[in-house]
C-alpha positions in Angstrom: 0.1 0.4 0.1 1.0 3.3 -0.7 -0.8 6.1 1.0 0.0 9.8 -0.8 -0.6 12.8 1.9 -0.3 16.6 1.0 1.1 18.6 3.8 0.0 21.2 6.0 0.0 24.8 6.1 0.8 24.6 9.6 4.3 23.9 10.1 6.4 23.5 13.2 8.9 26.9 13.1 12.0 25.1 14.1 14.1 22.3 14.4 17.0 20.7 16.0 18.9 18.7 12.9 21.5 19.1 11.3 21.0 21.4 7.6 19.2 20.8 4.5 21.0 17.7 2.4 18.8 17.6 -0.9 21.0 13.8 -1.2 19.3 12.4 2.0 15.8 13.2 0.8 13.3 10.3 -0.4 13.4 9.6 -4.1 16.5 10.7 -5.3 15.8 10.8 -9.0 14.2 14.5 -7.9 17.3 15.7 -6.6 17.9 18.3 -9.1 14.3 19.4 -9.8 14.1 20.3 -6.5 17.5 22.4 -6.7 15.9 24.3 -9.2 12.1 25.0 -7.8 14.6 25.9 -4.6 16.8 28.6 -6.2 14.1 29.5 -7.9 12.3 29.9 -4.4 15.3 31.7 -3.5 15.7 34.4 -5.8 12.2 35.1 -5.2 12.6 36.0 -2.0 15.1 37.9 -2.4 13.6 40.6 -4.2 10.9 43.0 -2.7 9.2 41.8 0.3 5.6 42.5 -1.0 6.5 41.4 -4.1 7.1 37.8 -3.0 4.1 37.9 -0.6 2.1 38.0 -3.4 3.5 35.7 -5.8 3.7 32.8 -2.6 0.1 34.1 -1.8 1.0 35.5 1.6 -0.3 37.0 3.7 0.7 40.7 6.1 0.8 38.7 8.5 2.8 35.5 6.9 5.8 38.1 6.2 8.0 36.0 8.6 7.7 33.4 5.7 9.5 34.9 3.5 12.7 35.5 5.7 12.4 31.8 6.6 12.2 30.3 2.8 15.4 32.2 2.5 17.0 30.3 5.1 16.0 26.8 3.9 19.4 26.2 3.1 21.1 26.9 6.7 18.4 26.3 8.8 18.0 23.5 11.1 16.0 20.8 10.1 13.6 17.8 11.5 11.6 15.0 10.2 8.8 15.7 7.9 6.9 13.5 10.6 7.4 16.3 13.5 7.4 19.3 10.4 4.1 19.2 9.4 1.3 20.1 12.1 -2.3 21.0 10.3 -5.7 18.9 11.6 -4.3 16.1 8.9 -1.8 15.4 10.9 -3.0 15.9 14.5 -5.0 12.7 13.5 -2.6 10.6 11.5 -0.1 11.1 14.9 3.2 10.2 12.8 5.2 10.5 15.7 3.1 7.5 17.6 3.3 5.9 14.3 7.0 6.0 14.1 7.5 5.1 17.7 5.2 1.9 17.8 5.8 -1.7 15.9 4.0 0.3 13.0 7.4 2.0 11.7 8.6 0.6 9.7 5.4 -0.1 7.8 4.6 4.0 8.0 8.2 4.6 6.5 7.5 2.8 3.6 4.1 3.1 3.0 3.6 7.1 3.6 4.7 9.9 0.7 4.2 13.4 1.7 3.8 16.1 -1.8 5.9 19.5 -1.4 5.6 22.3 -3.9 9.3 22.7 -2.8 10.1 18.9 -2.7 8.2 17.2 -4.8 7.7 14.3 -2.4 9.0 13.4 0.5 9.2 10.4 3.0 8.2 10.7 6.7 11.8 10.9 8.1 13.2 13.0 5.9 14.9 16.0 7.3 13.4 18.9 6.6 13.7 22.9 7.3 10.6 25.0 7.8 9.6 26.2 4.2 6.8 27.9 2.7 6.1 27.0 -0.9 2.0 25.7 -1.8 1.7 23.4 -4.7 -0.8 25.9 -6.7 1.8 28.5 -6.6 2.8 29.6 -10.2 6.6 30.2 -9.2 9.4 32.5 -11.9 10.2 30.8 -13.9 9.1 27.7 -13.1 5.2 28.0 -13.3 2.9 26.3 -12.3 4.5 23.9 -9.6 1.9 21.4 -9.9 2.7 21.1 -13.6 6.3 21.3 -12.7 6.4 18.3 -10.6 4.2 16.6 -13.1 6.7 15.7 -15.3 9.3 14.9 -13.0 7.2 12.9 -10.3 4.8 10.5 -12.6 7.8 8.3 -13.9 9.3 8.1 -10.1 5.9 7.2 -8.4 4.4 5.0 -11.4 7.3 2.8 -10.7 7.6 3.1 -7.3 3.8 2.2 -7.0 4.1 -0.9 -8.9 2.0 -4.0 -7.8 0.9 -1.3 -4.3 -2.9 0.0 -3.8 -2.6 3.8 -4.1 -4.5 5.4 -1.4 -4.9 9.3 -2.3 -5.6 11.6 0.5 -4.1 14.2 -1.4 -6.2 17.6 -2.1 -6.7 18.7 -5.1 -3.7 21.0 -5.3 -1.8 18.3 -4.7 -3.1 15.8 -6.8 -2.5 17.4 -10.2 1.4 16.6 -9.3 1.0 12.7 -9.4 -2.3 11.3 -11.9 -2.3 7.6 -11.5 -2.9 6.0 -14.8 -3.4 2.7 -16.6 -2.6 -0.1 -15.1 -1.6 2.2 -12.0 -5.2 3.9 -12.1 -7.0 1.1 -11.6 -4.8 0.0 -8.2 -5.7 3.2 -6.9 -8.3 4.9 -4.6 -9.3 8.8 -4.2 -10.5 9.3 -0.7 -13.5 11.4 -0.1 -14.8 12.3 3.2 -18.3 13.0 3.5 -21.2 14.6 6.1 -24.5 12.7 6.5 -27.0 15.0 8.3 -30.5 13.4 9.0 -33.5 16.3 9.1 -37.2 15.7 9.1 -36.8 12.4 8.0 -34.5 13.3 4.7 -30.7 12.5 4.5 -28.4 14.3 3.0 -24.7 14.3 2.3 -22.6 16.7 1.6 -18.3 17.5 1.7 -16.9 19.6 4.5 -13.2 20.3 4.0 -12.1 20.5 7.4 -13.9 17.2 8.8 -12.4 15.9 5.5 -8.8 16.8 7.0 -9.5 15.1 10.0 -10.9 12.0 8.7 -8.5 11.4 6.0 -5.5 11.6 9.4 -7.6 9.0 11.0 -8.5 6.7 8.5 -4.8 7.1 6.8 -3.8 6.2 10.8 -5.9 3.5 11.3 -4.5 1.6 7.9 -0.5 1.8 9.4 -1.2 0.9 13.2 -3.6 -2.3 12.4 -1.5 -3.3 9.1 -4.1 -3.0 7.2 -3.0 -5.3 3.3 -5.2 -4.5 1.0 -4.4 -4.8 -2.8 -7.4 -3.5 -4.2 -9.8 -1.2 -4.1 -12.6 -3.4 -2.7 -10.2 -5.0 -0.3 -9.3 -1.7 1.1 -13.3 -0.7 2.0 -13.8 -4.0 3.0 -11.2 -3.5 5.6 -11.9 -0.2 6.7 -16.1 -1.2 7.2 -14.7 -3.9 9.3 -12.7 -1.7 11.4 -16.0 0.1 12.2 -15.7 3.2 9.5 -18.7 3.9 6.6 -16.8 2.8 3.6 -18.0 3.3 0.7 -16.3 2.2 -3.3 -17.9 3.9 -6.0 -16.6 3.2 -9.8 -14.1 5.2 -11.7 -16.3 8.2 -13.5 -14.6 8.1 -16.7 -12.0 5.5 -18.2 -9.7 4.5 -16.0 -9.3 6.7 -13.6 -9.0 6.4 -10.3 -12.0 5.0 -8.1 -13.4 6.8 -5.2 -13.6 5.6 -1.6 -16.1 7.7 0.1 -15.9 7.9 3.6 -19.0 8.7 5.5 -19.1 10.8 8.9 -22.4 10.6 10.3 -24.0 13.8 12.7 
């Protein structure tokens, strides 16, 4: 199984590890691409601060992120598992998994997508940074498009023979789109909130709840050692573990199927 995650906007602001070593990160095949993005980010952040904020999509209150991006090469690092601190990661609890019997499984099964790094492993040493996949970074353009051309072959090989459980948000899903046989072994996780009022049941997508639920689902899969090889086996396993999981077929052709996790209010 290969679980694909987005990063989080919320991040730890300081580490205590050695400075960045790009050669120490997972997916060494994209080291050169990481260097290219980092160079472009440094050029943007070395210019006028307001211009850098506009490119990076930052508010005035987030101006410190520009300086943080300028210090990426020299700042102390920390594990990716400790760097990302948003809602999804609060429920995923990566440090707990890495301190348990599920450590090896977690390291082998999780990839975290990033506008700066492409995709990384949970123990990769990273400095604090801010760069969304949705940014159009001069002169590279849209980072989702940039990374798609560099990651597609690498990740298709990494995913060979494995079920892909895609918990990414839309912006990060653009960086790798499973196709062909890989898509047949992939499932995109969607979270629906179900409410009943006056005998009428409705379902809706709620983004904050989706982050928390995706994190909890990923934790369950890793902690319980779920060994599913197909989307159907995954849905059955989650239902057996007390979740409400419904598998929807691909919308068109061989696009990944959708696994709906239903949360009842």
